[in-house]
C-alpha positions in Angstrom: -1.5 21.1 10.6 1.9 19.7 11.7 3.1 16.4 10.4 3.6 13.6 12.9 6.9 12.1 13.8 7.7 8.4 13.6 11.4 8.0 14.6 13.2 5.1 16.2 16.9 5.0 17.3 18.3 1.6 18.3 21.8 0.4 19.3 22.2 -3.4 19.6 23.6 -6.6 18.3 22.3 -8.6 15.4 20.7 -12.0 16.4 21.3 -13.6 13.1 23.0 -13.0 9.7 21.0 -10.6 7.6 19.0 -12.0 4.7 18.9 -10.1 1.4 16.4 -10.5 -1.4 15.7 -8.4 -4.4 12.4 -7.1 -5.7 11.4 -7.7 -9.3 12.6 -4.1 -10.0 16.0 -5.0 -8.7 15.9 -3.2 -5.3 17.6 -4.9 -2.4 15.6 -5.7 0.7 17.5 -6.9 3.7 15.9 -8.3 6.9 17.6 -8.9 10.3 16.8 -9.1 13.9 18.4 -6.8 16.5 18.6 -7.3 20.2 18.7 -4.4 22.7 19.4 -5.1 26.3 18.6 -2.8 29.2 19.9 -3.4 32.8 18.4 -2.2 36.0 18.5 -2.9 39.7 15.4 -4.4 41.3 14.1 -3.4 44.8 16.5 -5.9 46.4 19.5 -4.5 44.6 19.8 -7.5 42.2 20.7 -6.7 38.6 17.9 -7.4 36.1 18.5 -7.6 32.4 15.7 -7.4 29.8 16.3 -8.1 26.1 14.0 -6.8 23.4 14.1 -8.2 19.8 13.4 -5.9 16.9 12.7 -6.8 13.3 14.7 -4.6 10.9 14.0 -3.9 7.3 16.6 -2.2 5.1 15.8 -1.0 1.5 18.0 0.0 -1.5 21.7 0.9 -1.0 21.6 0.6 2.8 20.1 -2.9 2.3 23.0 -3.9 0.1 25.6 -2.6 2.6 23.8 -4.3 5.6 23.7 -7.6 3.7 27.3 -7.4 2.8 28.9 -6.2 6.0 26.7 -7.1 8.9 26.8 -10.5 10.5 25.4 -12.2 13.6 26.7 -10.4 16.6 27.5 -7.2 14.8 26.9 -4.1 16.9 25.0 -1.5 14.9 23.3 1.9 15.4 20.1 2.3 13.3 17.6 5.1 12.8 14.3 4.6 11.1 10.6 4.4 11.6 8.1 1.9 13.0 5.8 0.1 10.6 2.9 -2.0 11.8 1.4 -4.6 9.4 -0.9 -7.6 9.4 -1.6 -10.5 7.1 -3.9 -13.5 7.0 -2.1 -16.8 7.3 -2.9 -19.9 5.3 -4.9 -21.1 8.4 -7.1 -18.0 8.1 -5.7 -16.4 11.3 -4.7 -12.7 11.2 -1.1 -12.2 12.2 0.4 -8.9 13.2 4.0 -7.8 13.1 6.1 -4.7 13.7 9.2 -3.7 11.7 11.7 -1.0 12.0 12.3 0.4 8.5 15.9 1.5 8.7 17.0 4.6 6.8 20.3 5.3 8.5 22.9 2.8 9.8 26.2 3.0 11.5 28.3 -0.1 12.1 29.9 0.0 15.5 32.9 -1.5 17.2 33.0 -5.0 15.7 31.1 -8.2 16.1 30.1 -10.0 19.2 32.2 -13.0 18.1 35.3 -10.8 18.6 35.8 -10.1 14.9 37.0 -6.8 13.6 34.7 -4.3 12.1 33.7 -0.9 13.0 33.4 2.4 11.5 31.4 2.6 8.3 28.1 4.3 8.1 25.3 4.7 5.6 22.5 7.1 5.2 19.5 6.5 3.0 18.0 9.8 2.0 14.5 8.3 1.5 13.3 5.2 3.3 11.9 2.7 0.9 9.5 -0.2 0.9 6.2 1.3 -0.1 
């Protein structure tokens, strides 16, 4: 039987500075939010924009690089997989969330604030987090 495919490719801008933490074993885990915006024309010819927000999780070496070099407004290309999870809050309510577990990242043409940047890329051979 063939294996399934769970692959996501996103290009967007970070909505905040990444936050890096370390596991007890010393592995870096970086979280960030990414905005992707699509533009279309409605039936009246007016331009309509729609922005989607994505929760990114980086692990290992790619997490260290993301935490060090990415900032709010940075434009980035990421590849990874979708991970759905749930937890029970202190109020007893179940909460659901969706993360993009990034295994490849390419920093693109600078930051939204006009800062320099660009060029570097990182490929994680094996996505982490399990």
